[in-house]
N, C-alpha and C positions, 0 to 999 in steps of 0.2 A: 284242293290243300286247302284245311280250316285255316283261317289266319292265325299266327302263333303271338301271342301277347309276351313279351318279357317282362321280366322279376326286374327290380332297380339292380342287381347286382351281375344281370345279365346287360344292360343298357351301359354299367358301365365298364363291361369287359368292352364291348363295341365303341364305347367314347376313346377308350385304348384303343382301338382297333385305329378308331379317325383321327387320333391325334396322329399316329404312326404316317397313316397317309398325306396326312398335313405335311409333311414332310418330307414325304416323295415327290408329293405335287411344288414344293417349294425348290427343291433340288432341279428338277422338270425344268421350271418357269425359268429358273438361272440359265439354262440349258438355249435356251428358245432365241436366238438368233439367224441373222440371216448366216447362209453357206453353213449352217450347220444341216442334217439331214434327220430323218425321224428314227432312223435307227440309233442315231445318237444320244436322243431323248432316251427312247428304249434300254440303251447301255447303262444310262445315268440311274433311270428307273428302278432297274434289274439290280444294280451295284448297292443302290439305299433301301431297296427290299431287304436285302441280304445283309446288309448292315444292322439295320435295325431288327435283325431276328424275325419278320414278317414273313409269309408265305402270298405270291403273287394270286390272284385272287384269280385272274383271266386266263391266264398261261397255261394252257392243257383244257380250259373248259369248253364241253363240244369240243375240240381239237383247235381251239385257237391258240394261234402259235405265240403269241409276245406279254408281255405284262400290261402293256398301254396299248389302248388303242387313240391314236394319231389320225386326226382325218383334218385336211387340209382344204382350204377357200370352200369349194362344191360340195366339199362329201362332207355330209351328216354326222355319221356316225361308224363306228365297227372298223376304220383303217388302219391295214396293217404296217408297223412300220419299216421301213426300206432304206437300206443305202443308197439306193439310187432315186431317192425323195428328196431334192436339195429344199430346204425352204428360202424365200424369195423373199426382201421388204416389201410390205404391201399386203404379203401373204397372214393370213388367218389360221392357226394350226388349234383345234380343240383336244385336249389331252384326257381322254377317260380312263380312270385306273384303280382297282380294288385290290385290297391286301386281306389277309384272315390272320386274326391273333388271337391266341387260344380258342380257337374254335370258331370264333364271329366275325362275319364280315363287315367291311365297309366299303362303301364308293363314292366318289368325286369325281366330278369332271371340271375343265374352268377351261375355256375357248381364249388362247393367248395372239395377241398383235406382235407380228413379225416385222421389226423395224417401225419405221411411222406409218399407220395404216388414215387411209381415207377419213372423210368426216362423215361420209357415207356409214363405210367400214364399221366406225367407232357407234356410231348410233345404234347398228343392229347389235356391238357386242354390249353395249351399257341397257337396252331396253330388255335384251334377254336375260342381262341378269339382274335388272332392275325386276322381271318377273316371277325371277324365282325367290326371290324376296322378299314380295308379296305372298306368294304361293306359299313363305313359310310361314308369314305371319297368320295364315286363313287356316293353320293346323293348332285345332284345339279340342278340347273333348266334345263331342256332339255337333263338332264340324262333319262334311260329309267331303268324299274323295271328287265330289262334284265339284265343292266350292273351290279345293283347289285348282282343278280343270280348269273353271269357269275364270276364275283368277287370273290366271295364264292369259288364257284363249280371249280375254278383253282388252286386256293391255295391249298386247301383240296385234293382235287383228284389227285393236284401234291406231296403231301403229302402220298398217299397212303391209305387214310381215305376214308369213305362212305358217300356221302351226302345224306340223308332222304330226299324223294321224296313225302311222305305220307301226311307230315305234313309243314306246311308254314307259312310264316310272313303274316303280314297283315295290313289294314288299322287300325288309332284307333282316337276316338273320345269322342263322345257323347255313341258313344255304344262302346264294349268291341272290334267287328272285325267287321272292315269295307272295302269298295273297296279302291286302288287293294287290290288280294292277293301279295304275294312278297316272289316266291321261291329265294330257296338257290342254283337255277341250273339256268340257261338258256341261251340267246345267245344275246350277246353286241348290242344296238340298236334295240330290240324287245322288245315289250309290251308295257304299260303305258309308260306315257313321265311323269315327273316329273314335278313339277307348285307349285310357292307359295301358301304355306298356306294347302299343303299336309301333314300327318302326319303319320310316316310309323312305326310298329312294326317290327324291322330288327332281325330275330334270328336265326341265325345256327344253325342246329341240328346236329351235326357231329357222326357217328358210327367208331369207332377204326377198325373194318372189313368193313362188307358187308351193304350197305345202305338200306338191308331190315329189315323191322318192322313187328310187330303183336300185336295186343290189347290183352290184357287177358278177361280172364273172367267177369271180374268186372265191366266193357266195358268203362274203362279209360285207365290206364296203358297201356303204351306202349312199346314193349321190343325188342331188337335186337334180329333177328332170329338166328344169330349166337353164340347168350351169349358174344358179345364183347362189351367192353365199351361203352358209349356216353358220348357225353360232349354238351352242352348246353348254350350257349350265348345271349342275349335280350339287348337292347336297345330300347326306343322311340325319336323317331328323327322325327322332324321340319324340313321341305324343304322351305327355306328361298333365297333372293336375293343373300343373303352374306354366300351360302353355308349351310350344313348341322348345325344344334341344336338339339344338345343330350339334351333332355326335364327329361332324368333320372341319368343323370351322378353323 
């Protein structure tokens, strides 16, 4: 698939999509508490998406059954919401969601602490979030996808964490997944050069232990092989002549 460069009017539509997605995340974050189930979060997301007149991007995508991916503790990504999965104080839950507005996708993820996290878990969240922010600052015309990946990798591996290799970020627009792939590892100056009009879903997936992951029998849920905690943060970011424009802020 050739890289689809977006016009300013297309980026504006994606910004509107991202603004609605931010409202979904705000509603879901307010529902994260000990005793809530991941299906409770799903119901909040579904009702908010419906109320705001958007379409859930994930539900039905390759037969995925929900609006959210809710990945708890050692689950990395693609955890399926369940009424049986009850959040406990000290857990973390990564909430990944996408919506479609006026035919354009937006995609964002955030990892929330349930109750009071341990200092060790809070550090994982802080470093992963910081790696996303640094990666966004690496987005400018003439930079490369390798610059983005190297930025995440250097920070997170420098803190002793595992950078997931099996799943990566991606281009986004009229489709959920477009070229180029955006790994969270790489070499500076290598890979696709960034051009005005590219829109990227940048999404560090960082494990407290080994980078190794496996997919469970449900065909979706990816977990850390060593059982360590995993954090995931994501924004949809446009490349402009003035630098990065975060569409899901």
